[in-house]
N, C-alpha and C positions, 0 to 999 in steps of 0.2 A: 504494500500500500504506500510506503514511502516513495518508491520509484514513481508510481502513478501520480502522487501529489507533486513531486518535483517536476514531472513533465507538464502537468497542468499549470504549475506556477510559471513556467517558462513562456507559456502561451505562444508556441511556435505556429507559424503559418504553414511551414513545410517541415517534414520530419522523415529522416532515414533511420530505420531500425536495422542495424547490421547484425545478422544472425538471429532472425525473428523466431526461430523454433516453431512451436505448434500454434502460436498466435494467442496464447493465454493473456499476455500483457495487453494487446490491442482490444481484446474482449472486455477486460477489466476496465480499461479506459472508456470504451464505448458505453458501458453501463453506468459509469460514475462521473464522467467528465465530458466536456465538449472536445471532439477530435479536431486536429488541425485540418486545413483545407486540402493539403497535399501530403499523402502518406505513401512512402515507398518502403516495402518490406523486402530485405535481401536475405534469402535463405538458399544456400548452395546445395544442401543435402536433399536429394530427390524425394526420399520417403518423408522427411520432415516437411518439405514444401507441400507435398500432397496432403498431409495432415493439416497444415496451415490453411490450405485452400478450403478444406472441408469445415474447419472450425470457424472460419470467418465468412461463410457464404453470404450472410446478411449484410456484410460490409463491402462486398465485392465492388460496388459502384464508387466507394470512397478510397479504396486501397489499390495500389499497384504492387503486385508481387513479382520480384525479379530473381533470376538465378545467376546473373553474370555481373562481374565487377565493372565491365565496360558500360553497362547500362546505368551505373551510378554516376560515372564521370560525365562532365558537361552540365551537371545540374548543381544547384546550390540549395543548401538546407539550413534552416534556422536551428534545427536540433538534429544531432547525430547521436544515436545510442548504440551501445554494444554491451548488453547485459548478460553476464556469465557466458561469454563467448571467447574472449581473448586467451583465457587459460587453456583452451583446447587447441590453440594454434601454435605451431612451432615459430621460433623467432623470425624467420624470413617472412612468414605470413603476417605476423603482427606488425612487422616493419611496413609491409604493403598496406595494411589497414591505416597506419599513421599517415602514409602518403595520401591515400584516398581522403582521409579526414582533412588534411591540410588543403586539398584541392576542392573539396565540396562544401565546406562550411561557409555560410554567409558571413559577411562582416558583422561582428557582434554576436555571432551564433554561439550556441552552447553545445557541449559534448557531455554525455552522461555515460560513464563507464563503471561497470560493477564486476569485480572479480572476487572469488573466495580467497581467503588467506589460507595458504597451505603450509602446515607445519606438523610436527609430531608424526605419529604412526600413519596418519592419513597421507602425508607427503610421501612416505616410503612406498605405500601401496600405489599411489598415482605414478610415481617414478618407475616402479616395476612395470605397470601397465604401459606407460609410454615407451619404455625400452623394449619389452618383450612382445607386446601386442601391436604397437604402432611403429616399431622399429626406429624410434627417434633417439638421437644422442642426448644425453642428459645435459642440462644447462648448469648443473651443479658439479663441483669437484667432489671427490669422495669425502674430504674433510668438511666441506660446506654441508653436504647431505647429512653426514653424521651429526653435526651440531644442530641442524634444523630438526632432525628427527627426535633428538633428545631434549629439544627446547632451549638449547644454549646459544642460539644465534640471534 
């Protein structure tokens, strides 16, 4: 609810939600607040995008769902949000997001980013999954990971 109140307080005329997931946020906003005039939802995952389309059928005339980063460029947004998205992206993809952000925000625009704080045993489990299931290289040295897992970082 804090996120939806923040979005409402910004009063954007145009909004890009980067990594929209299944559309829960847009539905909460639609039931509780006035939606911006221009809403673009970027969701690259095919299955999640299908779920998003199904969940916001009643809003289809107000919302543009896209799956390509190139469709984002060339437009300006008063608000860009990335809620619980960036932690799923490897560093090169996060860097691309920041470039997109710098190219698409309107002058005086706002950015709303939310990421979970990872430490302790949860961090170890997530790092294990990133390494062995997603084949990613860790962004932590062994020493940094050790201290983050035991809470000493």
